[in-house]
ZAVEXKOL-993622 format. One line per field, with one value per residue (C-alpha): chain; residue in three letters; residue number from 1; x, y, z. Coordinates in nm, 3 decimals. Layout:
<nodes>
mol A | ...
type Ala | ...
seq NUM | ...
u X | ...
v Y | ...
w Z | ...
</nodes>
This chain:
<nodes>
mol A | A | A | A | A | A | A | A | A | A | A | A | A | A | A | A | A | A | A | A | A | A | A | A | A | A | A | A | A | A | A | A | A | A | A | A | A | A | A | A | A | A | A | A | A | A | A | A | A | A | A | A | A | A | A | A | A | A | A | A | A | A | A | A | A | A | A | A | A | A | A | A | A | A | A | A | A | A | A | A | A | A | A | A | A | A | A | A | A | A | A | A | A | A | A | A | A | A | A | A | A | A | A | A | A | A | A | A | A | A | A | A | A | A | A | A | A | A | A | A | A | A | A | A | A | A | A | A | A | A | A | A | A | A | A | A | A | A | A | A | A | A | A | A | A | A | A | A | A | A | A | A | A | A | A | A | A | A | A | A | A | A | A | A | A | A | A | A | A | A | A | A | A | A | A | A | A | A | A | A | A | A | A | A | A | A | A | A | A | A | A | A | A | A | A | A | A | A | A | A | A | A | A | A | A | A | A | A | A | A | A | A | A | A | A | A | A | A | A | A | A | A | A | A | A | A | A | A | A | A | A | A | A | A | A | A | A | A | A | A | A | A | A | A | A | A | A | A | A | A | A | A | A | A | A | A | A | A | A | A | A | A | A | A | A | A | A | A | A | A | A | A | A | A | A | A | A | A | A | A | A | A | A | A | A | A | A | A | A | A | A | A | A | A | A | A | A | A | A | A | A | A | A | A | A | A | A | A | A | A | A | A | A | A | A | A | A | A | A | A | A | A | A | A | A | A | A | A | A | A | A | A | A | A | A | A | A | A | A | A | A | A | A | A | A | A | A | A | A | A | A | A | A | A | A | A | A | A | A | A | A | A | A | A | A | A | A | A | A | A | A | A | A | A | A | A | A | A | A | A | A | A | A | A | A | A | A | A | A | A | A | A | A | A | A | A | A | A | A | A | A | A | A | A | A | A | A
type Met | Ser | Ala | Ile | Tyr | Asn | Ile | Gly | Ile | Tyr | Leu | Leu | Thr | Gly | Met | Ala | Tyr | Leu | Leu | Ser | Pro | Phe | Asn | Arg | Arg | Ile | Lys | Leu | Trp | Arg | Glu | Gly | Asn | Arg | Asn | Trp | Phe | Glu | Ile | Leu | Arg | Ser | Lys | Ile | Ser | Ala | Gly | Glu | Arg | Tyr | Val | Trp | Val | His | Cys | Ala | Ser | Leu | Gly | Glu | Phe | Glu | Gln | Gly | Arg | Pro | Val | Ile | Glu | Ala | Ile | Lys | Lys | Glu | Lys | Pro | His | Val | Lys | Ile | Val | Leu | Thr | Phe | Phe | Ser | Pro | Ser | Gly | Tyr | Glu | Val | Arg | Lys | Asn | Tyr | Arg | Met | Ala | Asp | Ile | Ile | Cys | Tyr | Leu | Pro | Pro | Asp | Thr | Pro | Val | Asn | Ala | Gly | Arg | Phe | Ile | Lys | Met | Val | Asp | Pro | Ala | Val | Val | Ile | Phe | Val | Lys | Tyr | Glu | Phe | Trp | Tyr | Asn | Tyr | Leu | Ser | Leu | Leu | Gly | Glu | Arg | Lys | Thr | Pro | Leu | Tyr | Leu | Ile | Ser | Gly | Ile | Phe | Ser | Ser | Asp | Lys | His | Phe | Phe | Lys | Trp | Tyr | Gly | Gly | Phe | Phe | Arg | Arg | Ile | Leu | His | Asn | Phe | Thr | Trp | Phe | Phe | Val | Gln | Asp | Gln | Ser | Ser | Leu | Glu | Leu | Leu | Gly | Arg | Ile | Gly | Phe | Gln | Asn | Val | Thr | Val | Ala | Gly | Asp | Thr | Arg | Phe | Asp | Arg | Val | Val | Glu | Ile | Ala | Gly | Gly | Ala | Arg | Gly | Ile | Glu | Gln | Ile | Glu | His | Phe | Arg | Gly | Ser | Glu | Lys | Leu | Phe | Leu | Ala | Gly | Ser | Ser | Trp | Arg | Gln | Asp | Glu | Glu | Ile | Ile | Thr | Gly | Tyr | Ile | Asn | Arg | Asn | Pro | Gly | Arg | Met | Lys | Trp | Ile | Phe | Ala | Pro | His | Glu | Ile | Asp | Pro | Gly | Asn | Ile | Glu | Arg | Leu | Thr | Arg | Leu | Leu | Arg | Val | Lys | Tyr | Val | Lys | Phe | Ser | Glu | Tyr | Thr | Glu | Asn | Asp | Ser | Asp | Ala | Arg | Val | Met | Ile | Ile | Asp | Asn | Ile | Gly | Met | Leu | Ser | Ser | Ala | Tyr | Arg | Tyr | Ala | Ala | Ile | Ala | Ala | Val | Gly | Gly | Gly | Phe | Gly | Arg | Gly | Ile | His | Asn | Ile | Leu | Glu | Pro | Ala | Cys | Trp | Gly | Ile | Pro | Val | Ile | Phe | Gly | Pro | Val | His | Arg | Lys | Phe | Arg | Glu | Ala | Val | Glu | Met | Ile | Lys | Leu | Gly | Gly | Ala | Phe | Ser | Phe | Ser | Asp | His | Gly | Ser | Phe | Glu | Asp | Ile | Met | Glu | Thr | Leu | Leu | Asn | Asp | Lys | Asn | Val | Tyr | Arg | Arg | Ser | Ala | Glu | Thr | Ala | Lys | Lys | Tyr | Val | Ala | Glu | Asn | Ala | Gly | Ala | Thr | His | Lys | Ile | Met | Gln | Gly | Ile | Thr
seq 1 | 2 | 3 | 4 | 5 | 6 | 7 | 8 | 9 | 10 | 11 | 12 | 13 | 14 | 15 | 16 | 17 | 18 | 19 | 20 | 21 | 22 | 23 | 24 | 25 | 26 | 27 | 28 | 29 | 30 | 31 | 32 | 33 | 34 | 35 | 36 | 37 | 38 | 39 | 40 | 41 | 42 | 43 | 44 | 45 | 46 | 47 | 48 | 49 | 50 | 51 | 52 | 53 | 54 | 55 | 56 | 57 | 58 | 59 | 60 | 61 | 62 | 63 | 64 | 65 | 66 | 67 | 68 | 69 | 70 | 71 | 72 | 73 | 74 | 75 | 76 | 77 | 78 | 79 | 80 | 81 | 82 | 83 | 84 | 85 | 86 | 87 | 88 | 89 | 90 | 91 | 92 | 93 | 94 | 95 | 96 | 97 | 98 | 99 | 100 | 101 | 102 | 103 | 104 | 105 | 106 | 107 | 108 | 109 | 110 | 111 | 112 | 113 | 114 | 115 | 116 | 117 | 118 | 119 | 120 | 121 | 122 | 123 | 124 | 125 | 126 | 127 | 128 | 129 | 130 | 131 | 132 | 133 | 134 | 135 | 136 | 137 | 138 | 139 | 140 | 141 | 142 | 143 | 144 | 145 | 146 | 147 | 148 | 149 | 150 | 151 | 152 | 153 | 154 | 155 | 156 | 157 | 158 | 159 | 160 | 161 | 162 | 163 | 164 | 165 | 166 | 167 | 168 | 169 | 170 | 171 | 172 | 173 | 174 | 175 | 176 | 177 | 178 | 179 | 180 | 181 | 182 | 183 | 184 | 185 | 186 | 187 | 188 | 189 | 190 | 191 | 192 | 193 | 194 | 195 | 196 | 197 | 198 | 199 | 200 | 201 | 202 | 203 | 204 | 205 | 206 | 207 | 208 | 209 | 210 | 211 | 212 | 213 | 214 | 215 | 216 | 217 | 218 | 219 | 220 | 221 | 222 | 223 | 224 | 225 | 226 | 227 | 228 | 229 | 230 | 231 | 232 | 233 | 234 | 235 | 236 | 237 | 238 | 239 | 240 | 241 | 242 | 243 | 244 | 245 | 246 | 247 | 248 | 249 | 250 | 251 | 252 | 253 | 254 | 255 | 256 | 257 | 258 | 259 | 260 | 261 | 262 | 263 | 264 | 265 | 266 | 267 | 268 | 269 | 270 | 271 | 272 | 273 | 274 | 275 | 276 | 277 | 278 | 279 | 280 | 281 | 282 | 283 | 284 | 285 | 286 | 287 | 288 | 289 | 290 | 291 | 292 | 293 | 294 | 295 | 296 | 297 | 298 | 299 | 300 | 301 | 302 | 303 | 304 | 305 | 306 | 307 | 308 | 309 | 310 | 311 | 312 | 313 | 314 | 315 | 316 | 317 | 318 | 319 | 320 | 321 | 322 | 323 | 324 | 325 | 326 | 327 | 328 | 329 | 330 | 331 | 332 | 333 | 334 | 335 | 336 | 337 | 338 | 339 | 340 | 341 | 342 | 343 | 344 | 345 | 346 | 347 | 348 | 349 | 350 | 351 | 352 | 353 | 354 | 355 | 356 | 357 | 358 | 359 | 360 | 361 | 362 | 363 | 364 | 365 | 366 | 367 | 368 | 369 | 370 | 371 | 372 | 373 | 374 | 375 | 376 | 377 | 378 | 379 | 380 | 381 | 382 | 383 | 384 | 385 | 386 | 387 | 388 | 389 | 390 | 391 | 392 | 393 | 394 | 395 | 396 | 397 | 398 | 399 | 400 | 401 | 402 | 403 | 404 | 405 | 406 | 407
u 2.727 | 2.975 | 2.763 | 2.782 | 3.157 | 3.207 | 2.994 | 3.209 | 3.529 | 3.395 | 3.286 | 3.621 | 3.812 | 3.601 | 3.647 | 4.023 | 4.029 | 3.830 | 4.061 | 4.388 | 4.452 | 4.452 | 4.658 | 5.003 | 4.978 | 4.642 | 4.774 | 5.069 | 4.832 | 4.605 | 4.894 | 5.045 | 4.723 | 4.684 | 4.729 | 4.831 | 4.712 | 4.930 | 5.230 | 5.200 | 5.142 | 5.464 | 5.662 | 5.507 | 5.688 | 5.505 | 5.622 | 5.779 | 5.688 | 5.571 | 5.536 | 5.316 | 5.395 | 5.162 | 5.256 | 5.027 | 5.309 | 5.674 | 5.648 | 5.490 | 5.757 | 6.026 | 5.841 | 5.807 | 6.159 | 6.335 | 6.096 | 6.136 | 6.512 | 6.497 | 6.282 | 6.524 | 6.817 | 6.659 | 6.489 | 6.664 | 6.462 | 6.138 | 6.016 | 5.877 | 5.583 | 5.574 | 5.265 | 5.192 | 4.872 | 5.032 | 5.261 | 5.477 | 5.579 | 5.589 | 5.768 | 6.047 | 6.093 | 5.998 | 6.358 | 6.407 | 6.639 | 6.519 | 6.172 | 6.129 | 5.808 | 5.697 | 5.367 | 5.064 | 4.784 | 4.487 | 4.166 | 3.988 | 3.707 | 3.596 | 3.728 | 4.066 | 4.115 | 4.028 | 4.256 | 4.547 | 4.541 | 4.486 | 4.785 | 5.025 | 4.896 | 5.085 | 5.209 | 5.214 | 5.071 | 5.192 | 5.010 | 5.211 | 5.055 | 4.714 | 4.498 | 4.217 | 4.090 | 3.772 | 3.782 | 4.151 | 4.140 | 3.812 | 3.943 | 4.267 | 4.056 | 3.848 | 4.168 | 4.307 | 4.624 | 4.845 | 4.785 | 4.974 | 4.954 | 5.292 | 5.371 | 4.996 | 4.856 | 4.494 | 4.312 | 3.964 | 3.839 | 3.868 | 3.562 | 3.645 | 3.562 | 3.239 | 2.884 | 2.841 | 3.173 | 3.055 | 3.146 | 3.494 | 3.546 | 3.461 | 3.748 | 3.989 | 3.884 | 4.076 | 4.411 | 4.609 | 4.798 | 4.843 | 5.187 | 5.109 | 5.323 | 5.188 | 4.990 | 4.698 | 4.645 | 4.652 | 4.391 | 4.162 | 4.170 | 4.109 | 3.792 | 3.639 | 3.740 | 4.082 | 4.343 | 4.576 | 4.783 | 5.147 | 5.304 | 5.615 | 5.688 | 5.766 | 6.007 | 6.119 | 6.346 | 6.526 | 6.551 | 6.714 | 6.959 | 7.051 | 7.089 | 7.312 | 7.528 | 7.586 | 7.606 | 7.876 | 8.106 | 8.037 | 8.361 | 8.201 | 7.983 | 8.271 | 8.486 | 8.202 | 8.137 | 8.500 | 8.540 | 8.198 | 7.872 | 7.625 | 7.248 | 7.071 | 6.714 | 6.600 | 6.299 | 6.220 | 5.919 | 5.850 | 5.707 | 6.000 | 6.247 | 6.098 | 6.135 | 6.479 | 6.625 | 6.495 | 6.703 | 7.005 | 6.992 | 6.992 | 7.255 | 7.469 | 7.776 | 7.616 | 7.661 | 7.702 | 7.368 | 7.245 | 6.908 | 6.797 | 6.464 | 6.187 | 6.150 | 6.477 | 6.351 | 6.536 | 6.238 | 6.202 | 6.574 | 6.573 | 6.284 | 6.486 | 6.797 | 6.596 | 6.522 | 6.891 | 7.095 | 7.421 | 7.657 | 7.525 | 7.638 | 7.466 | 7.609 | 7.646 | 7.865 | 8.068 | 8.447 | 8.705 | 8.692 | 8.333 | 8.422 | 8.342 | 7.975 | 7.738 | 7.466 | 7.479 | 7.175 | 7.167 | 7.024 | 7.009 | 6.812 | 6.945 | 7.204 | 6.999 | 7.012 | 7.392 | 7.421 | 7.254 | 7.568 | 7.744 | 7.475 | 7.466 | 7.096 | 6.846 | 6.512 | 6.270 | 6.020 | 5.652 | 5.526 | 5.337 | 5.161 | 5.025 | 5.273 | 5.640 | 5.881 | 6.104 | 6.247 | 6.408 | 6.679 | 6.846 | 6.755 | 6.950 | 7.268 | 7.215 | 7.119 | 6.824 | 6.543 | 6.301 | 5.994 | 5.672 | 5.337 | 5.165 | 5.311 | 5.055 | 4.955 | 5.317 | 5.375 | 5.753 | 5.728 | 5.493 | 5.705 | 6.036 | 5.904 | 5.781 | 6.121 | 6.314 | 6.480 | 6.278 | 6.115 | 5.836 | 5.824 | 5.532 | 5.677 | 5.993 | 5.988 | 5.951 | 6.220 | 6.461 | 6.384 | 6.463 | 6.784 | 6.911 | 6.842 | 7.020 | 7.317 | 7.361 | 7.274 | 7.519 | 7.328 | 7.000 | 7.176 | 7.355 | 7.040 | 6.843 | 7.104 | 7.141 | 6.764 | 6.715 | 6.974 | 6.848 | 6.489 | 6.577 | 6.795 | 6.531 | 6.258 | 6.452 | 6.387 | 6.041 | 6.169 | 6.302 | 5.970 | 5.775 | 6.004 | 5.958 | 5.582 | 5.554 | 5.812
v -6.734 | -7.015 | -7.112 | -6.756 | -6.753 | -7.079 | -6.962 | -6.649 | -6.858 | -7.069 | -6.760 | -6.582 | -6.895 | -6.936 | -6.571 | -6.605 | -6.895 | -6.693 | -6.391 | -6.588 | -6.563 | -6.185 | -6.138 | -6.280 | -6.289 | -6.465 | -6.710 | -6.796 | -6.848 | -7.074 | -7.282 | -7.306 | -7.449 | -7.703 | -8.061 | -7.936 | -8.257 | -8.487 | -8.256 | -8.226 | -8.599 | -8.673 | -8.458 | -8.558 | -8.834 | -9.055 | -9.031 | -8.685 | -8.398 | -8.098 | -7.733 | -7.547 | -7.176 | -6.967 | -6.630 | -6.427 | -6.281 | -6.182 | -5.920 | -6.169 | -6.422 | -6.180 | -6.158 | -6.534 | -6.612 | -6.543 | -6.781 | -7.051 | -7.033 | -7.033 | -7.348 | -7.521 | -7.421 | -7.544 | -7.852 | -7.953 | -8.275 | -8.077 | -8.034 | -7.698 | -7.672 | -7.315 | -7.193 | -6.871 | -6.718 | -6.468 | -6.537 | -6.243 | -6.453 | -6.801 | -6.715 | -6.532 | -6.780 | -7.116 | -7.233 | -7.115 | -7.376 | -7.366 | -7.494 | -7.860 | -7.816 | -7.492 | -7.453 | -7.235 | -7.260 | -7.416 | -7.208 | -7.220 | -7.461 | -7.725 | -8.005 | -7.842 | -7.757 | -8.111 | -8.280 | -8.042 | -8.067 | -8.444 | -8.493 | -8.257 | -8.342 | -8.045 | -8.060 | -7.678 | -7.412 | -7.052 | -6.782 | -6.464 | -6.122 | -6.184 | -6.398 | -6.567 | -6.853 | -6.986 | -7.352 | -7.405 | -7.238 | -7.400 | -7.746 | -7.679 | -7.566 | -7.885 | -8.092 | -7.882 | -7.822 | -7.555 | -7.250 | -6.921 | -6.579 | -6.401 | -6.037 | -5.981 | -5.633 | -5.529 | -5.200 | -5.088 | -5.076 | -5.453 | -5.680 | -5.840 | -5.521 | -5.427 | -5.497 | -5.745 | -5.919 | -6.223 | -6.468 | -6.324 | -6.320 | -6.691 | -6.755 | -6.600 | -6.848 | -7.118 | -6.956 | -7.089 | -6.761 | -6.425 | -6.263 | -5.907 | -5.611 | -5.342 | -5.253 | -5.125 | -5.471 | -5.628 | -5.384 | -5.433 | -5.809 | -5.766 | -5.568 | -5.864 | -6.114 | -6.243 | -6.261 | -6.510 | -6.226 | -6.120 | -5.802 | -5.956 | -5.691 | -5.723 | -5.997 | -5.780 | -5.595 | -5.920 | -5.996 | -5.665 | -5.690 | -6.038 | -5.915 | -5.629 | -5.868 | -6.082 | -5.806 | -5.846 | -5.580 | -5.449 | -5.334 | -5.154 | -4.936 | -4.860 | -4.753 | -4.553 | -4.365 | -4.279 | -4.007 | -3.850 | -3.897 | -4.134 | -4.120 | -4.450 | -4.475 | -4.831 | -5.006 | -4.682 | -4.629 | -4.371 | -4.102 | -4.129 | -4.120 | -3.816 | -3.610 | -3.741 | -3.705 | -3.350 | -3.268 | -3.455 | -3.264 | -2.935 | -3.045 | -3.320 | -3.242 | -3.257 | -3.635 | -3.953 | -4.115 | -4.472 | -4.602 | -4.959 | -4.962 | -5.194 | -5.307 | -5.382 | -5.477 | -5.297 | -5.080 | -4.942 | -4.875 | -4.698 | -4.479 | -4.391 | -4.300 | -4.059 | -3.854 | -3.792 | -3.500 | -3.622 | -3.909 | -4.243 | -4.605 | -4.937 | -5.155 | -5.448 | -5.235 | -5.049 | -5.033 | -4.817 | -4.584 | -4.494 | -4.343 | -3.996 | -4.091 | -3.916 | -4.183 | -4.563 | -4.777 | -5.121 | -5.354 | -5.675 | -5.825 | -5.922 | -5.653 | -5.373 | -5.471 | -5.485 | -5.170 | -4.953 | -4.977 | -4.734 | -4.465 | -4.144 | -4.091 | -4.343 | -4.304 | -4.597 | -4.622 | -4.704 | -4.402 | -4.270 | -4.598 | -4.875 | -4.807 | -4.788 | -5.078 | -5.186 | -4.879 | -5.086 | -5.217 | -4.876 | -4.760 | -5.043 | -4.898 | -4.571 | -4.342 | -4.104 | -4.251 | -4.058 | -4.174 | -4.063 | -3.971 | -4.314 | -4.444 | -4.398 | -4.763 | -4.854 | -4.825 | -4.803 | -4.510 | -4.311 | -4.375 | -4.297 | -3.968 | -3.875 | -3.959 | -3.775 | -4.073 | -4.047 | -3.783 | -3.783 | -3.586 | -3.531 | -3.317 | -3.156 | -2.878 | -3.095 | -3.334 | -3.045 | -2.904 | -3.239 | -3.286 | -2.936 | -2.974 | -3.309 | -3.194 | -2.852 | -2.911 | -3.159 | -3.176 | -3.265 | -3.529 | -3.681 | -3.699 | -3.849 | -4.114 | -4.211 | -4.224 | -4.455 | -4.704 | -4.690 | -4.746 | -5.072 | -5.195 | -5.124 | -5.305 | -5.621 | -5.939 | -6.050 | -6.385 | -6.481 | -6.395 | -6.597 | -6.898 | -6.897 | -6.911 | -7.178 | -7.432
w -4.426 | -4.502 | -4.804 | -4.939 | -4.877 | -5.068 | -5.359 | -5.372 | -5.382 | -5.667 | -5.861 | -5.813 | -5.912 | -6.224 | -6.314 | -6.273 | -6.516 | -6.769 | -6.736 | -6.733 | -7.110 | -7.078 | -6.760 | -6.701 | -6.320 | -6.326 | -6.586 | -6.363 | -6.070 | -6.276 | -6.408 | -6.061 | -5.924 | -6.203 | -6.083 | -5.739 | -5.571 | -5.779 | -5.751 | -5.374 | -5.330 | -5.518 | -5.274 | -4.940 | -4.751 | -4.505 | -4.146 | -4.174 | -3.941 | -4.143 | -4.046 | -4.291 | -4.343 | -4.560 | -4.709 | -4.930 | -5.137 | -5.141 | -4.866 | -4.626 | -4.718 | -4.601 | -4.270 | -4.242 | -4.353 | -4.021 | -3.844 | -4.110 | -4.077 | -3.698 | -3.706 | -3.942 | -3.723 | -3.400 | -3.550 | -3.872 | -3.894 | -3.940 | -4.298 | -4.415 | -4.653 | -4.785 | -4.971 | -5.157 | -5.286 | -5.523 | -5.820 | -5.709 | -5.410 | -5.559 | -5.883 | -5.699 | -5.413 | -5.566 | -5.528 | -5.169 | -5.024 | -4.662 | -4.753 | -4.844 | -5.044 | -5.212 | -5.393 | -5.447 | -5.193 | -5.377 | -5.381 | -5.046 | -5.128 | -4.874 | -5.098 | -5.159 | -4.792 | -4.684 | -4.936 | -4.874 | -4.495 | -4.494 | -4.723 | -4.545 | -4.197 | -4.049 | -3.690 | -3.675 | -3.907 | -3.935 | -4.132 | -4.191 | -4.132 | -4.284 | -4.517 | -4.330 | -4.544 | -4.386 | -4.495 | -4.426 | -4.086 | -3.982 | -4.060 | -3.871 | -3.577 | -3.588 | -3.591 | -3.303 | -3.502 | -3.339 | -3.557 | -3.524 | -3.686 | -3.691 | -3.770 | -3.761 | -3.780 | -3.736 | -3.790 | -3.687 | -4.047 | -4.091 | -4.100 | -3.766 | -3.579 | -3.758 | -3.638 | -3.922 | -3.855 | -3.662 | -3.940 | -3.967 | -3.591 | -3.579 | -3.818 | -3.567 | -3.296 | -3.482 | -3.399 | -3.106 | -3.065 | -3.234 | -3.251 | -3.357 | -3.455 | -3.227 | -2.916 | -3.122 | -3.274 | -2.929 | -2.801 | -3.101 | -3.059 | -2.687 | -2.754 | -2.936 | -2.670 | -2.773 | -2.498 | -2.669 | -2.814 | -2.778 | -2.912 | -3.069 | -3.331 | -3.699 | -3.810 | -4.103 | -3.861 | -3.784 | -4.153 | -4.250 | -3.960 | -4.082 | -4.440 | -4.330 | -4.132 | -4.440 | -4.701 | -4.959 | -5.093 | -5.443 | -5.599 | -5.893 | -5.672 | -5.438 | -5.732 | -5.890 | -5.565 | -5.511 | -5.247 | -5.307 | -5.122 | -5.286 | -5.326 | -5.398 | -5.525 | -5.457 | -5.614 | -5.798 | -6.022 | -6.292 | -6.064 | -5.822 | -6.107 | -6.278 | -5.960 | -5.866 | -6.215 | -6.228 | -5.921 | -6.062 | -6.390 | -6.198 | -5.944 | -6.100 | -5.893 | -5.549 | -5.515 | -5.712 | -5.798 | -5.836 | -5.948 | -5.882 | -6.070 | -5.959 | -6.320 | -6.499 | -6.844 | -7.125 | -7.215 | -6.863 | -6.828 | -7.164 | -7.044 | -6.731 | -6.928 | -7.145 | -6.832 | -6.763 | -6.895 | -6.742 | -6.815 | -6.692 | -6.701 | -6.648 | -6.376 | -6.616 | -6.844 | -6.581 | -6.612 | -6.439 | -6.739 | -6.640 | -6.302 | -6.435 | -6.488 | -6.248 | -6.252 | -6.233 | -6.314 | -6.153 | -6.415 | -6.213 | -5.925 | -5.584 | -5.523 | -5.370 | -5.003 | -5.013 | -5.224 | -4.960 | -4.745 | -4.980 | -4.968 | -4.766 | -4.847 | -4.981 | -5.155 | -5.164 | -5.446 | -5.461 | -5.273 | -5.574 | -5.641 | -5.419 | -5.141 | -5.055 | -5.072 | -4.782 | -4.608 | -4.333 | -4.566 | -4.602 | -4.251 | -4.088 | -4.240 | -4.053 | -4.340 | -4.383 | -4.596 | -4.817 | -5.008 | -5.173 | -5.018 | -5.019 | -4.696 | -4.419 | -4.402 | -4.327 | -3.956 | -3.984 | -4.228 | -4.007 | -3.699 | -3.867 | -4.002 | -3.655 | -3.506 | -3.777 | -3.944 | -4.264 | -4.485 | -4.741 | -5.067 | -5.301 | -5.581 | -5.714 | -5.457 | -5.148 | -5.273 | -5.324 | -4.978 | -4.814 | -5.011 | -4.940 | -4.569 | -4.543 | -4.750 | -4.589 | -4.223 | -4.070 | -3.742 | -3.910 | -4.120 | -3.822 | -3.608 | -3.894 | -3.969 | -3.603 | -3.558 | -3.856 | -3.731 | -3.372 | -3.484 | -3.658 | -3.372 | -3.107 | -3.300 | -3.375 | -3.178 | -3.294 | -3.418 | -3.076 | -2.910 | -3.166 | -3.138 | -2.761 | -2.814 | -3.083 | -2.964
</nodes>
């Protein structure tokens, strides 16, 4: 089976190289993996103690970040090697100051895995949430390197739990310990013989609490909001925006409105503005003379997590595509959160809906029903806001549990 796996890796790598001229993300991945050995060798220092942390993409980085920063705080002499598989993680966080070396993870061939691990010689390895690369993990197991999975989550439809999953289950035997998000993951691993499991929770809760604690004031948003309530649509996409702007155009005076689109290129922002029938202003152009605008469009990156503090209701985008973005960022501020229908694979979304701290809409009518309920029923709004904040607070603490287990 390992031979078939390796052939598959070679074929996929070759295909990626062939497709790279036609796909920007694949091109970035290919260029990032070019000359990786020489680049890594130039950064490795003999005699240093390295902890290797691997994140598939940006979302996994946000889960790994609290642990990276806890390690650096407790053991500042330790060096962090941070690897990404996806350009969406590496390109955004390639200058992250708490990691000493940041690079793409080379394709999982036997040669690459051997050269990478021999060069880094990690004292501890942490994989975040998922990605189970056979050659890397097998070699770490042979070397008896302490290997941990953090913020892991497993479901019964994964290969590990199928009748044909023996090869994949063998990969899991290389892990020293699993720190999983929920009881279901613990039970699934237990059914296939793994007892080295702790339910630690999701480190994203710790991250959003930390972000909220360090959030900065944004004078322009505070001035724009004035004495009115504010609705903030964060990481919004076209489908979210078409529904929300429809409600705004019919009810412009109900609140002030802010969009922080997921894509902030001029063409996308222009498309968004064409949906509006009310006065709007871009954040980058806002002056005190624009306080009568009903809609603000945030046309920069990095402000959203702090901006949520000004909102009375937040919508989080992505729920009409591959899945919702981070709903914990607004929830930690104690405000109701709403999002589209593609959310069922996100545990926090399902649980918050069940508890009453979040709501899902699928069309213009359901969005309007949610908004009217939250704006007209003070008791529903209060319970929802309190529930959202309580949910985040009660689920924080995963980083501390993980640090107790790996140090």
